[in-house]
Rosetta silent file (secondary structure, phi, psi, omega in degrees, C-alpha in Angstrom):
SEQUENCE: XXXXXXXXXXXXXXXXXXXXXXXXXXXXXXXXXXXXXXXXXXXXXXXXXXXXXXXXXXXXXXXXXXXXXXXXXXXXXXXXXXXXXXXXXXXXXXXXXXXXXXXXXXXXXXXXXXXXXXXXXXXXXXXXXXXXXXXXXXXXXXXXXXXXXXXXXXXXXXXXXXXXXXXXXXXXXXXXXXXXXXXXXXXXXXXXXXXXXXXXXXXXXXXXXXXXXXXXXXXXXXXXXXXXXXXXXXXXXXXXXXXXXXXXXXXXXXXXXXXXXXXXXXXXXXXXXXXXXXXXXXXXXXXXXXXXXXXXXXXXXXXXXXXXXXXXXXXXXXXXXXXXXXXXXXXXXXXXXXXXXXXXXXXXXXXXXXXXXX
SCORE:     score description
SCORE:     0.000 S_00000001
   1 L     0.000  136.712  177.295   37.974   29.869  -49.661 S_00000001
   2 L   -77.195  115.202 -175.378   40.467   31.489  -52.059 S_00000001
   3 H   -69.400  -15.139  175.749   42.227   34.128  -49.956 S_00000001
   4 H   -81.444  -11.473  178.228   42.943   36.123  -53.118 S_00000001
   5 H  -134.138   67.226 -175.980   39.186   36.421  -53.661 S_00000001
   6 L   -68.055  156.748  171.463   37.686   36.900  -50.193 S_00000001
   7 E   -66.263  154.510  178.332   33.982   37.271  -49.575 S_00000001
   8 E  -124.452  157.537  179.513   32.802   40.808  -49.120 S_00000001
   9 E  -142.781  147.258 -175.767   30.087   42.348  -47.021 S_00000001
  10 E  -108.799  133.889  171.945   28.445   45.784  -47.063 S_00000001
  11 E  -135.469  118.291  177.706   27.789   47.991  -44.044 S_00000001
  12 L    51.713   44.261  175.555   26.384   51.481  -44.478 S_00000001
  13 L    82.912   -2.271  177.921   27.570   51.692  -48.030 S_00000001
  14 E  -103.453  144.700 -178.977   31.088   50.426  -47.320 S_00000001
  15 E  -104.500  127.426 -178.743   32.468   47.195  -48.677 S_00000001
  16 E  -121.151  146.228  173.881   34.615   45.041  -46.349 S_00000001
  17 E   -81.084  143.703  178.748   36.694   41.942  -46.973 S_00000001
  18 E  -117.603  126.587  177.859   35.918   38.844  -44.943 S_00000001
  19 E  -122.839  159.192  174.783   38.589   36.390  -43.952 S_00000001
  20 L   125.133 -172.227 -178.562   38.527   33.330  -41.773 S_00000001
  21 L   -87.982  121.466  178.356   36.858   29.955  -41.619 S_00000001
  22 L   -89.717  114.718 -177.809   33.400   29.925  -43.062 S_00000001
  23 L  -114.829  138.711 -179.206   31.204   27.566  -41.122 S_00000001
  24 L   -57.499  133.782  177.629   27.617   26.741  -41.941 S_00000001
  25 L  -111.432   28.767 -174.917   25.136   28.609  -39.771 S_00000001
  26 L   -63.240  -24.903  178.694   22.138   26.631  -40.920 S_00000001
  27 L   -94.300    0.576 -178.568   21.279   25.726  -37.331 S_00000001
  28 L   -81.640  127.779  178.796   21.739   29.224  -36.060 S_00000001
  29 L  -136.144 -179.471 -172.920   18.417   30.880  -35.251 S_00000001
  30 L   -69.147   -6.870  177.811   16.995   33.877  -33.420 S_00000001
  31 L   -97.563    5.348 -176.385   16.898   31.939  -30.172 S_00000001
  32 L   -66.198  126.928  176.122   20.647   31.278  -30.123 S_00000001
  33 L  -141.759   57.144 -170.518   22.204   32.247  -26.797 S_00000001
  34 L   -60.448  -47.996  178.993   25.341   30.120  -26.892 S_00000001
  35 L    45.489   46.088  172.563   27.539   32.206  -24.569 S_00000001
  36 L    95.027   -7.862 -177.702   30.452   29.834  -24.964 S_00000001
  37 L   -98.444    6.737  178.471   28.646   26.496  -24.884 S_00000001
  38 L  -114.232  128.507 -172.815   28.467   26.107  -28.660 S_00000001
  39 L   -88.758    7.939  178.998   31.655   24.916  -30.362 S_00000001
  40 L   -69.546  149.722  172.244   30.882   26.410  -33.790 S_00000001
  41 L  -108.517  147.079 -177.012   33.280   28.955  -35.215 S_00000001
  42 L  -116.621  151.592  179.665   31.960   31.936  -37.118 S_00000001
  43 L   -59.913  127.113 -177.033   33.323   33.860  -40.030 S_00000001
  44 E  -101.354  138.496  179.494   35.405   36.732  -38.738 S_00000001
  45 E  -102.576  141.640  178.671   35.558   40.064  -40.501 S_00000001
  46 L  -130.369  140.648 -174.119   38.694   42.199  -40.728 S_00000001
  47 L  -143.925  130.906 -178.684   38.882   45.781  -41.823 S_00000001
  48 L   -93.552   -6.871  177.955   41.853   48.110  -42.109 S_00000001
  49 L   -84.722  114.143 -175.584   39.754   51.278  -42.344 S_00000001
  50 L  -111.921   25.116  175.006   39.574   52.767  -38.875 S_00000001
  51 L   -66.907  145.354 -174.191   37.779   56.022  -39.632 S_00000001
  52 L  -117.505   29.040 -176.757   35.185   56.709  -36.952 S_00000001
  53 L   -63.122  -25.978 -176.017   32.833   59.074  -38.752 S_00000001
  54 L   -90.865   -7.599 -171.750   29.887   56.761  -38.152 S_00000001
  55 L  -112.772  143.163  171.076   30.517   56.172  -34.441 S_00000001
  56 L   -92.891  116.828 -178.997   29.873   58.248  -31.372 S_00000001
  57 L  -118.878  126.602 -175.311   32.927   58.007  -29.112 S_00000001
  58 E  -126.383  166.371  178.269   32.913   59.761  -25.756 S_00000001
  59 E   -77.801  140.422  175.414   35.197   60.152  -22.815 S_00000001
  60 L  -113.703 -164.114 -177.850   34.887   57.654  -20.002 S_00000001
  61 H   -71.263  155.431  175.868   36.459   57.466  -16.563 S_00000001
  62 H    57.485   30.457  176.253   40.210   57.849  -16.076 S_00000001
  63 H    77.305    2.426  178.462   40.659   59.469  -19.463 S_00000001
  64 L   -78.070  167.734  179.105   39.611   56.398  -21.399 S_00000001
  65 E  -114.018  156.221  178.619   37.270   56.475  -24.400 S_00000001
  66 E  -151.227  157.636  172.323   34.148   54.411  -25.027 S_00000001
  67 E  -137.747  142.298  178.639   31.421   53.703  -27.524 S_00000001
  68 E  -118.864  139.938 -178.719   28.038   52.052  -26.924 S_00000001
  69 E  -156.013  158.907 -175.143   26.025   50.330  -29.638 S_00000001
  70 L  -101.993  130.558  166.517   23.169   47.919  -30.123 S_00000001
  71 L  -131.409  133.341 -176.706   23.409   44.420  -31.562 S_00000001
  72 L   -49.433  139.682 -175.953   20.373   42.123  -31.155 S_00000001
  73 H   -55.324  -35.162 -177.377   20.606   39.989  -28.070 S_00000001
  74 H   -68.283  -11.246  177.338   20.248   36.798  -30.040 S_00000001
  75 H   -99.364   -3.615 -176.929   23.602   37.548  -31.738 S_00000001
  76 H   -61.750  -32.747 -178.111   25.557   38.106  -28.550 S_00000001
  77 H   -59.717  -39.527 -178.652   26.563   34.443  -28.406 S_00000001
  78 H   -72.073  -24.570  178.661   28.605   34.622  -31.622 S_00000001
  79 H   -77.797  -30.163  178.312   30.447   37.670  -30.324 S_00000001
  80 H   -80.204  -45.787  178.030   31.399   35.886  -27.117 S_00000001
  81 L    80.072  172.174 -179.430   32.286   32.606  -28.790 S_00000001
  82 H   -58.581  118.929  179.057   33.035   29.208  -27.271 S_00000001
  83 H    56.726   29.409  176.837   34.116   29.759  -23.679 S_00000001
  84 H    79.958   12.064 -172.561   34.581   33.465  -24.418 S_00000001
  85 H   -65.304  -41.178 -177.348   37.240   32.795  -27.085 S_00000001
  86 H   -64.810  -48.888  179.639   35.952   35.257  -29.706 S_00000001
  87 H   -61.020  -43.087 -178.947   35.680   38.178  -27.304 S_00000001
  88 H   -62.017  -41.437 -179.604   39.101   37.388  -25.808 S_00000001
  89 H   -65.548  -43.192  179.481   40.697   37.301  -29.247 S_00000001
  90 H   -62.325  -41.662  179.272   39.099   40.598  -30.269 S_00000001
  91 H   -63.408  -40.726 -178.353   40.256   42.277  -27.055 S_00000001
  92 H   -68.406  -41.332 -174.622   43.799   41.031  -27.573 S_00000001
  93 H   -77.869  -28.859 -177.158   43.993   42.017  -31.237 S_00000001
  94 H  -103.345  -11.365 -177.144   42.369   45.455  -30.881 S_00000001
  95 L    58.662   36.907  176.494   43.613   46.313  -27.357 S_00000001
  96 L  -119.853  159.001  177.998   40.096   47.351  -26.387 S_00000001
  97 E  -104.098  125.687 -174.411   37.896   46.186  -23.532 S_00000001
  98 E  -111.982  125.795  178.293   34.572   44.679  -24.608 S_00000001
  99 E  -117.548  113.066  178.858   31.560   44.455  -22.288 S_00000001
 100 L  -108.143  131.986 -177.109   28.661   42.344  -23.552 S_00000001
 101 L   -56.529  149.156  176.806   25.482   42.224  -21.398 S_00000001
 102 L   -64.359  159.115 -179.289   24.854   39.073  -19.450 S_00000001
 103 L   -55.698  129.160  178.742   22.409   36.536  -20.803 S_00000001
 104 L    97.036  -14.085  179.709   18.833   37.791  -20.572 S_00000001
 105 L   -97.019  128.353 -179.966   19.712   41.492  -20.347 S_00000001
 106 L   -96.571   79.871 -176.166   18.675   43.693  -23.274 S_00000001
 107 L  -129.279  167.868  178.149   21.419   46.318  -23.032 S_00000001
 108 L   -75.378  154.953  170.150   23.960   47.954  -25.321 S_00000001
 109 E   -83.464  139.248 -178.557   27.429   46.589  -25.886 S_00000001
 110 E  -121.705  129.767  176.221   30.148   48.887  -24.544 S_00000001
 111 E  -118.649  126.776  178.566   33.696   49.058  -25.893 S_00000001
 112 E  -122.810  154.033  179.939   36.357   51.084  -24.036 S_00000001
 113 E  -170.165  176.172 -179.195   39.986   51.806  -24.855 S_00000001
 114 L   -91.844  -16.072  178.025   42.769   54.299  -24.683 S_00000001
 115 L  -131.211  154.063  177.528   42.659   55.246  -28.382 S_00000001
 116 H   -64.660  -35.617 -177.594   39.921   55.876  -30.892 S_00000001
 117 H   -61.634  -43.722 -178.247   41.607   53.462  -33.290 S_00000001
 118 H   -66.742  -37.582 -179.701   41.372   50.495  -30.951 S_00000001
 119 H   -67.008  -44.585 -178.921   37.707   51.202  -30.182 S_00000001
 120 H   -64.176  -42.386  178.233   36.775   51.560  -33.851 S_00000001
 121 H   -59.412  -47.002 -178.261   38.614   48.357  -34.779 S_00000001
 122 H   -63.513  -46.201 -177.532   36.867   46.384  -32.060 S_00000001
 123 H   -65.341  -43.896 -178.585   33.420   47.716  -32.860 S_00000001
 124 H   -66.636  -38.635  177.234   33.736   47.232  -36.589 S_00000001
 125 H   -61.134  -40.683  179.795   35.020   43.687  -36.185 S_00000001
 126 H   -67.040  -39.911  179.520   32.040   42.872  -33.936 S_00000001
 127 H   -65.368  -37.633  178.415   29.585   44.366  -36.391 S_00000001
 128 H   -66.106  -42.827  178.650   31.050   42.293  -39.233 S_00000001
 129 H   -62.333  -46.313 -178.772   30.819   39.083  -37.209 S_00000001
 130 H   -65.377  -39.294 -178.951   27.220   39.843  -36.190 S_00000001
 131 H   -68.403  -36.994  176.308   26.213   40.777  -39.715 S_00000001
 132 H   -63.362  -42.691  178.266   27.705   37.583  -41.131 S_00000001
 133 H   -65.490  -39.755  179.942   25.754   35.543  -38.580 S_00000001
 134 H   -60.504  -43.525 -173.957   22.572   37.504  -39.299 S_00000001
 135 H   -72.768  -11.668  176.775   22.772   36.867  -43.031 S_00000001
 136 L   -87.730   -6.269 -178.586   22.967   33.092  -42.501 S_00000001
 137 L   -89.223  160.996  174.314   19.555   33.001  -40.855 S_00000001
 138 L   -65.491  137.658 -178.514   16.170   32.540  -42.491 S_00000001
 139 L   -66.485  147.868  179.917   14.665   35.877  -43.425 S_00000001
 140 L  -106.076  -25.880 -176.984   11.865   37.250  -41.215 S_00000001
 141 E  -138.142  162.119  174.898   10.621   40.141  -43.365 S_00000001
 142 E  -148.913  149.346  174.556   10.618   41.176  -46.986 S_00000001
 143 E   -84.939  125.823 -173.789    9.974   44.358  -48.959 S_00000001
 144 E  -134.829  152.221  168.729    7.002   43.708  -51.209 S_00000001
 145 E  -108.399  107.712  177.530    4.770   45.315  -53.814 S_00000001
 146 E   -62.973  130.574  175.458    1.272   43.870  -53.328 S_00000001
 147 L  -128.340   56.649 -172.742   -0.273   42.901  -56.696 S_00000001
 148 L  -122.829   34.423  174.757   -3.493   41.427  -55.367 S_00000001
 149 L   -70.379  172.264 -175.506   -6.268   43.704  -56.639 S_00000001
 150 H   -62.240  -32.841  179.672   -9.465   42.122  -57.861 S_00000001
 151 H   -63.964  -49.090  179.724   -8.324   42.277  -61.467 S_00000001
 152 H   -68.842  -42.176  179.339   -5.126   40.307  -60.865 S_00000001
 153 H   -61.999  -40.835  177.672   -6.770   37.876  -58.462 S_00000001
 154 H   -60.208  -45.040  178.860   -9.518   37.131  -60.951 S_00000001
 155 H   -64.072  -37.573 -179.188   -6.954   36.434  -63.681 S_00000001
 156 H   -68.742  -42.590 -179.107   -4.937   34.245  -61.328 S_00000001
 157 H   -65.660  -36.779  175.478   -7.970   32.192  -60.213 S_00000001
 158 H   -65.245  -41.572  175.646   -8.964   31.581  -63.833 S_00000001
 159 H   -59.763  -46.397 -179.625   -5.405   30.488  -64.546 S_00000001
 160 H   -61.408  -44.700 -178.871   -5.468   28.149  -61.570 S_00000001
 161 H   -62.826  -43.820 -178.973   -8.812   26.636  -62.604 S_00000001
 162 H   -66.872  -40.668 -179.495   -7.686   26.068  -66.192 S_00000001
 163 H   -62.044  -47.050 -176.921   -4.354   24.547  -65.139 S_00000001
 164 H   -65.028  -32.463 -176.545   -6.054   22.100  -62.742 S_00000001
 165 H   -87.765  -30.458 -168.972   -8.670   21.109  -65.339 S_00000001
 166 H  -115.779  -16.011 -178.043   -6.611   21.078  -68.503 S_00000001
 167 L  -113.604  114.808 -171.202   -2.978   20.426  -67.575 S_00000001
 168 L  -107.222   27.821 -178.709   -2.355   16.941  -66.244 S_00000001
 169 L   -67.400  158.991 -179.237    1.398   17.065  -65.690 S_00000001
 170 L   -57.124  133.901  171.754    3.081   15.245  -62.835 S_00000001
 171 L    80.237    4.048 -179.980    2.786   16.953  -59.445 S_00000001
 172 L   -84.363  108.146  178.226    0.244   19.596  -60.471 S_00000001
 173 L  -138.595  165.319 -176.758   -2.109   20.048  -57.505 S_00000001
 174 H   -64.399  -29.559 -174.217   -3.938   22.924  -55.923 S_00000001
 175 H   -71.773   -3.087  177.048   -1.613   22.989  -52.902 S_00000001
 176 H  -103.413    4.692  177.369    1.317   24.376  -54.923 S_00000001
 177 E   -86.524  146.383  175.006   -0.556   27.515  -56.035 S_00000001
 178 L   -66.385  150.354  170.884    0.025   30.819  -54.307 S_00000001
 179 L   -67.740  122.157 -176.777   -2.760   32.251  -52.140 S_00000001
 180 H   -57.419  -27.196  178.429   -4.411   34.840  -54.450 S_00000001
 181 H   -73.333  -13.650 -176.326   -4.582   37.316  -51.562 S_00000001
 182 H  -112.958   17.627  176.011   -0.792   37.147  -51.222 S_00000001
 183 L   -63.107  130.536 -174.473    0.276   37.744  -54.795 S_00000001
 184 E  -161.162  166.634  169.186    3.233   40.122  -54.669 S_00000001
 185 E  -107.651  124.788  176.640    6.570   41.175  -56.051 S_00000001
 186 E   -87.996  124.247  176.900    9.455   40.625  -53.657 S_00000001
 187 E   -88.199  -40.241  179.477   12.055   43.388  -53.763 S_00000001
 188 E  -176.630  161.738 -175.674   14.385   41.966  -51.128 S_00000001
 189 E  -111.957  152.946 -179.098   14.517   40.026  -47.877 S_00000001
 190 E  -135.862  153.289  170.288   15.612   41.060  -44.376 S_00000001
 191 L  -110.795  106.072 -178.275   16.488   39.419  -41.072 S_00000001
 192 L  -113.142  115.334 -168.444   14.990   41.589  -38.312 S_00000001
 193 L  -101.576  -14.176 -179.171   15.679   40.125  -34.893 S_00000001
 194 L  -156.176  179.236 -178.749   14.268   42.607  -32.402 S_00000001
 195 H   -59.978  -35.962  179.010   12.249   45.800  -32.018 S_00000001
 196 H   -62.604  -44.420  176.590   15.294   47.943  -32.739 S_00000001
 197 H   -59.529  -45.007 -177.789   15.824   46.177  -36.055 S_00000001
 198 H   -65.753  -39.711  177.406   12.173   46.563  -36.966 S_00000001
 199 H   -64.861  -42.142  179.533   12.112   50.248  -36.090 S_00000001
 200 H   -63.245  -43.592  179.974   15.267   50.848  -38.087 S_00000001
 201 H   -67.138  -41.405  179.486   13.856   49.056  -41.155 S_00000001
 202 H   -63.148  -41.570  178.541   10.514   50.864  -40.855 S_00000001
 203 H   -65.847  -38.834  178.163   12.308   54.231  -40.671 S_00000001
 204 H   -61.764  -39.244  177.634   14.433   53.334  -43.680 S_00000001
 205 H   -64.718  -41.163  179.059   11.276   52.615  -45.655 S_00000001
 206 H   -67.596  -37.157  178.626    9.767   55.935  -44.671 S_00000001
 207 H   -64.125  -28.041  179.117   12.991   57.737  -45.577 S_00000001
 208 H   -60.820  -29.475 -174.068   12.765   56.212  -49.031 S_00000001
 209 H   -59.584  -52.276 -177.775    9.698   58.266  -49.809 S_00000001
 210 H   -75.582  -38.938 -174.231   11.391   61.631  -49.915 S_00000001
 211 H   -76.290  -34.965 -171.665   14.790   60.404  -51.068 S_00000001
 212 H  -125.461  -50.255 -167.776   13.751   57.965  -53.808 S_00000001
 213 H   -69.775  -50.672 -176.836   10.056   57.389  -54.357 S_00000001
 214 H   -59.175  -45.090  175.089    8.683   60.884  -54.849 S_00000001
 215 H   -58.372  -39.119 -178.915   11.296   61.859  -57.480 S_00000001
 216 H   -71.344  -35.962 -177.829   10.629   58.655  -59.400 S_00000001
 217 H   -67.450  -15.105  176.033    6.849   58.979  -59.243 S_00000001
 218 L   -68.908  -19.770  175.233    7.181   62.235  -61.147 S_00000001
 219 L   -80.720  -20.620 -178.041    7.976   60.006  -64.156 S_00000001
 220 L   153.791  164.814  177.332    4.751   58.076  -63.705 S_00000001
 221 L   -77.520  167.659  179.099    2.741   55.820  -61.393 S_00000001
 222 L   -84.059   71.044  178.608    3.713   52.217  -60.735 S_00000001
 223 E   -91.324  127.529  179.824    1.481   50.803  -63.453 S_00000001
 224 E  -147.258  165.237  176.833    2.251   47.251  -64.438 S_00000001
 225 E  -128.199  138.679  172.636    0.833   44.143  -66.004 S_00000001
 226 E   -95.725  112.948 -169.773    1.442   40.537  -65.039 S_00000001
 227 E  -141.643  124.668  176.501    1.782   38.855  -68.407 S_00000001
 228 E    79.959  167.396 -177.641    3.138   35.482  -69.432 S_00000001
 229 E  -132.255  152.960  176.309    4.922   32.862  -67.361 S_00000001
 230 E  -141.483  170.798  178.675    8.475   31.643  -66.835 S_00000001
 231 E  -132.274  165.852 -167.328   10.248   29.054  -64.721 S_00000001
 232 L  -110.242   28.906  173.774   13.422   29.057  -62.638 S_00000001
 233 L  -151.924 -175.065 -171.492   15.385   26.058  -63.869 S_00000001
 234 L   -89.338  -17.133 -172.377   16.512   24.402  -67.089 S_00000001
 235 L  -118.118  112.272 -179.394   14.008   21.570  -67.433 S_00000001
 236 L   -63.503  -14.516  177.660   10.280   22.407  -67.874 S_00000001
 237 L   -90.605   -5.103 -179.225    9.439   18.887  -66.674 S_00000001
 238 L  -133.335   68.295 -173.346   11.257   19.453  -63.346 S_00000001
 239 E  -102.382  138.397  172.850    9.995   22.836  -62.148 S_00000001
 240 L  -104.142  -38.181 -177.533    9.995   24.125  -58.580 S_00000001
 241 E  -130.889  129.568  174.630    8.846   27.703  -59.129 S_00000001
 242 E  -118.022  129.201 -173.999    6.575   29.088  -61.822 S_00000001
 243 E  -134.641  157.003  175.401    6.142   32.841  -61.904 S_00000001
 244 E   -88.750  138.294  177.970    4.354   35.562  -63.815 S_00000001
 245 E   -78.198  149.658 -177.617    6.446   38.124  -65.680 S_00000001
 246 E  -108.811  124.696  179.110    6.079   41.791  -64.818 S_00000001
 247 E  -112.857  121.988  177.957    5.620   44.328  -67.589 S_00000001
 248 E   -76.707  124.946 -177.334    6.043   48.048  -66.786 S_00000001
 249 L   -92.254    2.588  175.944    3.262   50.014  -68.499 S_00000001
 250 L   -87.268  159.428  179.048    5.039   53.379  -68.226 S_00000001
 251 L   -65.608  -36.658  174.924    7.100   54.852  -71.035 S_00000001
 252 L  -105.135  148.666 -176.300   10.127   54.810  -68.749 S_00000001
 253 L   -74.441   73.266 -174.423   10.891   51.717  -66.568 S_00000001
 254 H   -67.324  -42.594 -176.194    9.734   53.275  -63.294 S_00000001
 255 H   -62.169  -47.296 -179.409    9.037   50.005  -61.470 S_00000001
 256 H   -64.808  -42.609  179.679   12.453   48.505  -62.207 S_00000001
 257 H   -62.716  -43.205  179.928   14.301   51.698  -61.319 S_00000001
 258 H   -62.926  -46.295 -179.886   12.386   52.038  -58.053 S_00000001
 259 H   -59.117  -46.986 -179.700   13.051   48.410  -57.086 S_00000001
 260 H   -62.085  -43.174 -177.170   16.781   48.708  -57.788 S_00000001
 261 H   -68.292  -38.510 -179.626   17.144   52.011  -55.914 S_00000001
 262 H   -66.228  -41.702  179.742   15.265   50.775  -52.836 S_00000001
 263 H   -66.296  -39.142  175.830   17.369   47.638  -52.538 S_00000001
 264 H   -61.523  -42.972 -179.925   20.544   49.690  -52.915 S_00000001
 265 H   -61.912  -45.773 -177.316   19.263   52.052  -50.222 S_00000001
 266 H   -71.770  -29.455  178.097   18.474   49.244  -47.792 S_00000001
 267 H   -65.481  -27.183  178.889   21.808   47.511  -48.363 S_00000001
 268 L   -74.232  -18.009  178.273   23.511   50.628  -47.025 S_00000001
 269 L   -78.413  -16.378 -174.395   21.663   50.268  -43.719 S_00000001
 270 L    84.643    0.228 -179.494   23.274   46.886  -43.073 S_00000001
 271 L   -89.606  -16.929 -177.749   19.848   45.259  -42.750 S_00000001
 272 L  -133.933  128.406  177.210   19.842   43.734  -46.228 S_00000001
 273 L   -67.518  142.475  175.048   22.713   42.026  -48.035 S_00000001
 274 L   -84.570  115.784 -176.003   23.691   43.460  -51.379 S_00000001
 275 L  -115.503  -45.829 -175.137   23.302   40.585  -53.826 S_00000001
 276 L  -132.788  151.296  176.914   22.339   41.835  -57.274 S_00000001
 277 L   -77.262  -23.353 -178.624   22.538   45.099  -59.142 S_00000001
 278 L  -133.593  132.912  178.659   19.057   44.563  -60.594 S_00000001
 279 L   -77.104  133.523  175.313   15.976   43.091  -58.967 S_00000001
 280 L   -83.084  105.968 -179.165   14.278   40.303  -60.898 S_00000001
 281 L   -78.076  119.328 -179.675   10.661   41.474  -60.995 S_00000001
 282 E  -160.198  160.337  178.836    8.300   38.518  -60.874 S_00000001
 283 E  -120.859  114.356  179.412    5.119   37.259  -59.187 S_00000001
 284 E   -67.369  126.101 -179.418    5.284   33.710  -57.825 S_00000001
 285 E  -105.488  -41.841 -178.909    2.278   31.724  -59.055 S_00000001
 286 E  -139.119  141.224 -178.060    3.195   28.129  -58.173 S_00000001
 287 E  -148.342  126.443 -177.102    5.921   26.823  -55.898 S_00000001
 288 H   -65.532  -20.977 -179.473    6.693   23.217  -55.041 S_00000001
 289 H   -74.027  -13.713  175.327    7.717   24.244  -51.525 S_00000001
 290 H   -73.539  -14.114 -173.014    4.073   25.106  -50.845 S_00000001
 291 L   -69.585  106.417 -179.969    3.304   21.401  -51.117 S_00000001
 292 L  -161.447  130.032 -178.657    2.326   20.285  -47.651 S_00000001
 293 L   -65.318  127.967  174.798   -0.765   18.462  -46.427 S_00000001
 294 L    74.094   17.224 -179.331   -3.040   20.687  -44.396 S_00000001
 295 L  -129.223  149.752  175.211   -0.897   23.824  -44.732 S_00000001
 296 L   -94.027  174.589 -166.671   -1.252   27.065  -46.646 S_00000001
 297 L   -69.447  -24.416 -173.527    1.446   28.659  -48.752 S_00000001
 298 L   -81.424   -9.883  178.228    2.725   31.226  -46.247 S_00000001
 299 L  -116.279    3.055 -173.035    3.887   28.631  -43.719 S_00000001
 300 L   -67.499  -16.826  179.042    5.134   25.937  -46.051 S_00000001
 301 L   -88.804   -5.673 -163.846    8.759   26.954  -45.611 S_00000001
 302 L   -82.239  148.473  169.094    8.659   26.834  -41.869 S_00000001
 303 H    53.009 -126.769 -171.381   10.441   24.516  -39.453 S_00000001
 304 H   -66.710  -19.742 -178.712   10.693   20.887  -40.365 S_00000001
 305 H   -67.622  -26.843  177.770    9.364   21.446  -43.915 S_00000001
 306 H   -61.039  -28.522 -175.330   12.650   23.132  -44.857 S_00000001
 307 H   -84.485  -12.067 -177.219   14.336   19.754  -44.360 S_00000001
 308 L   -77.551  147.696  175.581   11.975   17.885  -46.663 S_00000001
 309 L   -72.720  129.022 -179.840   12.978   17.122  -50.233 S_00000001
 310 L   -72.164  138.301  176.316   11.058   19.294  -52.648 S_00000001
 311 L  -100.421  108.594 -178.835    8.888   17.457  -55.137 S_00000001
 312 L   -68.570  173.885  177.045    9.082   19.271  -58.462 S_00000001
 313 E  -134.994  156.932 -178.543    6.218   19.352  -60.975 S_00000001
 314 L   -89.873  108.667 -176.349    5.985   18.990  -64.743 S_00000001
 315 L  -100.571   10.500 -175.055    5.089   22.437  -66.117 S_00000001
 316 H   -54.974  -50.087 -178.124    5.544   21.577  -69.790 S_00000001
 317 H   -69.325  -32.746  178.542    1.866   21.790  -70.707 S_00000001
 318 H   -64.741  -46.760 -178.405    1.353   24.913  -68.570 S_00000001
 319 H   -62.608  -36.680  179.847    4.197   26.729  -70.283 S_00000001
 320 H   -69.427  -40.509 -173.831    2.883   25.790  -73.710 S_00000001
 321 H   -82.592  -32.106 -170.240   -0.687   26.832  -73.016 S_00000001
 322 L  -117.071   21.725 -176.982   -0.174   30.002  -70.951 S_00000001
 323 L   -57.395  -31.543 -178.395    3.008   31.486  -72.378 S_00000001
 324 L  -119.875   30.293 -179.862    1.131   34.685  -73.322 S_00000001
 325 L   -75.639  134.386  178.309   -1.560   34.616  -70.650 S_00000001
 326 E  -101.235  120.703  178.396   -2.500   38.013  -69.153 S_00000001
 327 E   -84.604  -17.471  178.495   -3.260   37.996  -65.420 S_00000001
 328 E   127.386  178.697 -178.041   -4.323   41.635  -65.457 S_00000001
 329 E  -118.046  159.031 -178.389   -3.089   45.127  -64.717 S_00000001
 330 E  -156.687  146.207  166.274   -2.587   47.048  -61.485 S_00000001
 331 E  -102.990  113.390 -177.987   -1.399   50.391  -60.196 S_00000001
 332 L   -67.456  129.292 -173.302    0.727   49.538  -57.147 S_00000001
 333 L  -106.234  -18.100 -178.058   -0.388   51.632  -54.202 S_00000001
 334 E  -143.108  154.356  163.082    1.994   50.619  -51.415 S_00000001
 335 E  -111.981  121.067 -175.849    5.470   49.309  -50.661 S_00000001
 336 E  -108.656  143.768  164.184    5.214   47.076  -47.610 S_00000001
 337 E   -93.251   93.728 -168.823    7.708   45.832  -45.112 S_00000001
 338 E   -91.211  143.368  178.747    5.928   42.485  -44.837 S_00000001
 339 E   -94.274  125.767 -179.549    6.303   39.976  -42.049 S_00000001
 340 L   -64.914  153.620  178.863    6.895   36.414  -43.163 S_00000001
 341 L    57.602   41.946 -179.274    4.521   33.666  -41.953 S_00000001
 342 L  -137.274  160.463  175.490    1.739   36.193  -41.235 S_00000001
 343 L  -142.406  123.315  177.305   -1.741   37.013  -42.472 S_00000001
 344 L   -86.049  177.060 -176.757   -3.467   40.356  -41.991 S_00000001
 345 L   -64.028  -24.709  179.242   -7.223   40.905  -41.861 S_00000001
 346 L   -89.558    3.993  178.423   -7.306   41.568  -45.634 S_00000001
 347 L    93.257  -15.506  178.542   -5.610   38.234  -46.366 S_00000001
 348 L   -86.704  178.496  178.324   -2.229   39.759  -47.286 S_00000001
 349 L   -69.421  148.227  174.810    0.880   39.645  -45.120 S_00000001
 350 L   -66.209  139.211 -177.902    0.979   41.815  -42.016 S_00000001
 351 E  -101.275  119.817  172.577    2.874   45.020  -42.616 S_00000001
 352 E   -70.351  -32.388  173.200    5.486   46.116  -40.072 S_00000001
 353 E  -155.277  155.195 -177.689    5.552   49.367  -42.055 S_00000001
 354 E  -144.029  137.919  179.695    3.908   50.544  -45.253 S_00000001
 355 E  -113.702  115.791 -178.058    4.700   53.354  -47.660 S_00000001
 356 E   -77.516  137.320 -177.601    1.748   54.802  -49.541 S_00000001
 357 L  -108.663   -4.034 -177.896    2.408   55.670  -53.194 S_00000001
 358 L  -125.907    0.000    0.000   -0.860   57.404  -54.049 S_00000001
């Protein structure tokens, strides 16, 4: 890593520089409870801003100060480090005392010290380490706009039938098509590791209604059309993802503005990494990662399938034939906090929380 251009990370609207050794966390999952028996090192965050406006700090015994805060239990291992090395280093560098619950206990972390500055430094460093580890995991939830009304589904099924009957390109099979009940626009992805995370994300979605959604809906409803197709690489004969383009039917771009504002809002909570200034609005129609014998599209990314080499498909004839194909129109009625690898009774993803727009 170029130390003159360090990675950055956002927490509650603040941008922090990240220094240290970046080690792959591809094997890190929600069941990690290393507590010193894992020799991996994790990216350490450092921050010179020690303002404590966001933290509750109270008096403890003997005139000391303390702060208590929640970090999901599955991330406690990275805070402790191999044989307690990470915690020991943080205590030495910040001059604070860090108490992390024993394995199996779902309790808050407590940091005590003689000054507010030492407590804030320790807590912020721990939050940065935990957030870096969180963002290396596979996402568990995503913010979605369902676009699966009967009109869109009918257009999609006709598209699927015509492609299978008329387009004979390599790798084109039914198992790479999206489930019509799960057609959606993804706004952003989240890693939610426990009930506290899920409650926080659900509350953030509800807060969006008054702060963002209602003012925007005064400009118009979320009316859109799925029209035309595009692909996500340079060679139409080697395609992994084929998606439908989203056209806003309002005079002002309400859908795009709403998507951008919601992602910006969620990035300030620390639950979603800030990646792009503008959301790419699209509806996935075909995806080579869905290709798996005896599996449906919502579980094709799971477990051992992630390790398999993706088999692309030749979309040349599809792109030529369906470049201006209209899948239909829809007025989006909800924004969902959808749970990955799930199916609700209506065939869509289960919603951890849902925000009604009508």
